C-alpha positions, 0 to 999 in steps of 0.5 A: 457465557463467553467463548475464546476465539479459535487459535487460528482466528487469533493467529489471523488477527496477529498476523493482520496486526503485524502486517498493519504495523509493518505498513504504517512504519514503511509507508510513513518512515520512508526518510530513512531511505535518504541517508544512504545505501545501507538504510536503503537496503534496510528499508527494501528489506523490511519492504520484503518482510512486509510482503512476507506477512502479506503471503501469511495472511493469504496462505490458505488460499492457494489461488493467491499464493503463487502471484503473491510469492512471484511479486515478492521475489521480482520485489527483492531483486529489483529492491536490492538492485536500487539499493546500491544504484540508486541514480540509475533510472533503470533500477528506479523504474524496476524498483517502482514497477515491482513495488506497484506490482507487489502493492497491487497484489497485496491490495487485491488479496486484502480486499477479497478477505474484506468483501468475501469473508462475512464470518471473519471477526470485526476486528480482522475486517478492520485491520485488512480494510486499513492496511489495503487503504494504506497500501493503496498510498503506496501503490499510487505513489509508485505510479505517480513517480513512474509517471514522473520519470516517464514525463518529467515535469508532470509534478511540481514542488514550489519549495523544491529545487525546480528538478523532477520529483523523486518517489519520496515526494510522489509518495507524500503527494499520493497520501495527501490526494488519497486523503483529499487534504489538498495541501497544494505543496506538490502540484500536478502540472500536465493532463495526465498527472491531473487526471490521475491525481483526480482519479485517486481522490475520487478512489479514496473517498469512495473507498472509505464510503463502500468499506464503511457500508460494508463493515456496518452491514456485516456488523448489523447482520450478526447483531440480527443473527444473534438476536 
């Protein structure tokens, strides 16, 4: 005899699914932000919406609600500023810092959900795990971009114009490194850039190993309890 999942469980699944959809669209649809200030504003607003869904996802855990709301407010201010002052170094640094802060809070919330919700439905754990992995790419992409601003020439794109890399390029490099693809089209040049790149590659490998082991352990435990 089968039973339908509770309404709150279905609602959480929809919320996590929507969050993952927004993350995919934003993290891989970033080229639209290069089409002009209006598109950049749209992109930043969508990012804020993603953070809003992150708040909804953890809304029943008051201990993490306040930092998520604070990170969202900071991002809204900095993202709006950057939308209309994209050539300002200060606006870019503020935007990237707020992105990194917001992504860090969201990663923390999602990983707490994965590692502290043994009884959560398997699909919810998978959605949260994939979301956290993709958000890591955004976090490290912003970190790489901040490093490039602080130390121009930390990264090199042989196919580029020879100037400092923008955040679009460092976001791309972040995902390529996190997935340990190593295309070699964007290269870390300085010692700190290489060190951070190596760290991201290790984190990407360890994350998949640990999370897969976690999910298998939970499902094995549930199967044992059922039997």
